[in-house]
N, C-alpha and C positions, 0 to 999 in steps of 0.2 A: 504495497501498499504506499508508495512512490508521494510523501508528505499527509498536505490533506486535496488531491487532488484524486477526486471522489468521481468526478465526473457522473453527477448525479445518483451513481445505484443508491438501491433506496436498504435501508434501516425501519427498526421501529421505535415506541418511546416506551416502552416495555409494558405494560398490565395488559393480559386477556383478559377478555370474559367467561375462561374457562376456569371447571374445577378438577382436570386428570392432568397432572403437572406435561403427564404425559403426551399425550392428544396436541396439548397447549406447546406443547416444543417440536409439534409432528406441524403444524401449520407453520410456528415460527419460520422451520426448516427447511421448508418448502418452498416456498414465494421469496428468503431474504438470503439466498446462496449462499450471496458475493459477503453480505455482512447481518447474520443474526446475531437476534438478543433475545438475552432467557427471557421466560416471560414470569410477567406478576400475576399471583390472580387474586386479587385481592375479594373473589365469591368464594374464593376453596374456606378461605378462614379471617377470620379476623385483622393475626398475625400478620397477614401482608395487606394490611394497607400504607399507604407510602407511612406516615409518620409513627407508626407500629415497628414496621418489616427492620428497620434498622436501631431498633432503641435499646434490646438488650445488653444488659451489660453498663445502661446509664443509670447513676447515686438518683437510690430512691425510686426509680421509675417502679410503675405499679399498672397492669390492665387486669379492671373488675369491670364487670358486665359491658364488655363494648365498649371499656371508658377508658385511656392511655394519658394520667397523669404523675407528677410526681409530688411524695409528699415531702413535704417538708419539716413536718415530725418528729421523722426519724434523724439520727446524726450520717450525717454524708462527708462527714471529713475523712472518714479510713476507705470508700469508696471513691473521694475524689483524689483521694492520692494515689491509689491502686489504678486510679486512670492516669495517671499524669505519671506517674512507673515505667508503665507497658506505652504509655508516647515520649518520655525520653528513648526507654529503650527497643524503640517499634515494634512489641511484642506484635503482636495482629496477631495470634494464635490464642493471644486471648479474651478478642471479643470478634470472633469465628461469625459471618448467619448460617447461623443451621438450620436446618432440612424444616423445622417447624415453623418458621420462619420466613419463609422463601422453597418451599418445595419445586415448585419452576426450575428455579438459578439449581437446584442440583439434580433436579431429572438431566439437565442441561450437562452439565459436567459430566454424567456418566456416559452422554451419544460417546461412541468410540469411531465412531464414521465420517463426521464433519472433516474436510480439513474446506471451513471460508477462509478468502481474505483475510478478514480481520473480523472480531467480535467484539462484539456492545453489551457492557453491565450501565449501569444503572444504581443512584441513591439517593435518600431524599436531602439535597438544604440545607443547610445549618442554619436561615435564616428560615422556610418554609416548616425547618421542625421546631424551632424555638416560638416562633408563633404562632404554629398551632398546636402547642402542647403547653399544657398550661401547668401552674403545683395546686396543690389541696384546697387552695383560698381563688382559684378561680385566674391569677395571673399569670402571662405567658410567660416562660422560660427567658424569654428574651429581653427580658425587665429585668434579670440578675445578671449580671456584666460572670459572676464566677458562672453559674449554671450556662449562661452561653457560651463561656471559651471551653466549658466541655466538651458542651456537645461536637463546636468544634472538631476537639480532638480525639473522638469516642465515633468521630461520621470520618476521617481522617483515616482511623486506622481499619477501617471497615472494609473502608473502596481501596487500602493496601489489599487487605485482606481477598477482596473480589477480583483484584484485578489478577494478586499472583492466581488466583483460583483459576481464571478464565484467560491467561496465559497460556495455560497446558491445550488448548481446544487451536490458538494461534495465537502465536508468538505479537502482533498487532491487532492489540486492543484499544478502547477508547470507550469511559464513563461517563454518561453524561450525571452532573447534578443535576439536582430536575427542584426546580424556584415558581413553583407555580405560585405564592405566596408574593412572590415581586411583582407583584401586581397595585399590592398594596405601600409597597414605598414611595415614600414621599406626601401620604396619606395624613392627619391628626392622631392618625390610630398609630403610628410610628414613628418613634421618635430616634431613632438610628440615625446614623450618616452617611452618606454614603460612602467616606476611609473606612467604618466598620463596618459594614458591609462587605466588604472589597476582603478589608481584612478576614473575618471567615473566610468568606470563597478560599482568598487563597492559602486557610490554613487548609480547610481539604486537597486542595488544590498539589498542594505539595508532599500529598503521598503517593500521590499516581504516576507512575512514572511516564507511562505512554500517551496516548491523545485522551485530553478531559473537553468537558463538554460543559456548556449550560443551556439548560430547557428552562421556556416559561412561556405559559401558554397563554396567555394574554399578553391586554397591553403595561408598557410601562416605562422605566426612564429605561434606552437602552441603556444611556455611555455608562452606569454601571458595570451591566455584564463585561460590556465593551471595555470596560477600564483596568479589568483582571490580563489573566496568565491566559483565558479560554482562549485552546485552538478548531471551538466549535462555538456557535449563537443557531441552539434551536429552537424555533418561535411557531408562533398558529397563524404563516404565511396565509390557511383557509381564510379565513376570517379578519385577522389583524395584518396583515400588508401593506396598510396605512402609516401605520404607527413605526413601524422601521423602516417606510421610509422619509420620515422627519428628520434622518439621522444619516444624510449621504456619506458626510467628509469623514465622522465616525468607521461607517462599513467600511470607503475607499479607503482605508486607514486598516485597517484590519487585516482586508485582504493584503492587503502591501507583504504585511506580514505573516501570509500562506496562511492565516485565516479563513475558516468554511463557513460555511451559514447550510443548513439542514434548514432545510423550507418543506413545516407541514402542510405537504398544500390538501391532501387527504384530508376530508372529515370524517365527526364521529361520529355521529348521529344519522338515526337509520335515517328520518327524513329527507336530508340532504344530500348524506349516501344517492336518496333512489331517484335526487335530480342529472345527478351529475355520470359521466359516460368520462374515459382515457383522454380525447377532443379535448376536451368543455377543461378537462380539468390541466392540460394544457394550454390553453388560451390562456384557463387561470394566472400558471406558472410562471406563463409569460409577461401578462399584467403587471402580476408583484414586481417580475425583474424591468417593470421598462422602466420607474423611475431613479434608477441607481442607472443605468445603460444612459440617461438624459443627463446626469450629471457628473458621469466622463469615466463612469465602470465599462470594461469591454464586455457586452453581453459574452463571450465566449469564455473569461471567465469568473464569472459568475457558473457558467455551469459547469467546467472544472472543480472550480472549488466550492462543487455544492452536494450535497446528502440531500434524499429528496425520503422523508417522511409522513404516515396522520396527521392531522394538528392534532393530535394530543395520546392519550393512553386509551389503549378498545376495552380497556375492564367496563363501564359502563353500556356497554354495546347489550340488547337484550339476549342478544343470538352469537350464539360462533360461526350462525353461517354468514354473518352480520362482518364480523371478524375476519372471516373467513373473504371475504366479497373487498371492503377496504386497503386485504392486503391480494390483491388481484388486479384489481388499481396500476396501486400504487407500482409495482412491478409491472405488468404492459405498462406504465406511461413512465417508466427508468428506458425499458427499450426503448422508445417511442424516442425522445431526448435521445437518447446515445446514438442513434442512429439518424438520428436528424443533422446532431450537430456536433458532433466527435468523431 
């Protein structure tokens, strides 16, 4: 996989609507042969919800009645010290992602016939985790500096563990840090500075030796993820293409340093899906790219330094058949784009 010149190969964001991990893996590798992504299965278990899946081992974390929170009534000093020590020693085996929390990952790792160009994983980002998970009084973890630093360290260890596991399938690894809550950045609800958010993301990135990406499935201040060392910017190009077009200079600089854009161009809901075809999605993709070409970015560069994905995860789709339709459109669109422009 030469640098980030993917040439609009397809991959996935992560979640699938399946409950059977083997079935989910089969569907992924059928459609995404070059860059498969292991499937997260939130319908299989609450433990596979995105903010729960990577929480095991966090000081004071409780999972009860399909609720996750941090119990501040506990003495957290010892567990915080253990996490800090593991972080300093890069002892990733103390904080693995177990099959109870990621059945799809472990089923994926058990496949013995894969020989892809690259392999993709994903982990919840520190901003999203810290904003979504609260303590026992209902305050987001992000409001506590010590716990915020701890989640960045834990996610870094788990990202490193995951990358090491995936490297057995392909040495060309990609890890996305998923930050859907970045849509809240800059609102009255979030007081964190731009620099603080970037530092948290860089903490997690520090544990990733291969390619690293940031995924946000809504509109946000794109200068924040573009201000990090990310190699790939992943966004919902189906619904929010205009939001990224407001940052042409930043995108031009990002591409200039060999960054790649993952265009989430295939919708992940049934109503929109029913209206689309490969031809209509190709037109929509070209329209999403047009504002950048008008600002001096070469169209071929966008194609060469591009990935194609669904607009977001597929875990909330009603059926496995709908997920297959998304991935089939995605794979066929990639073939058409590559034949036409590369």
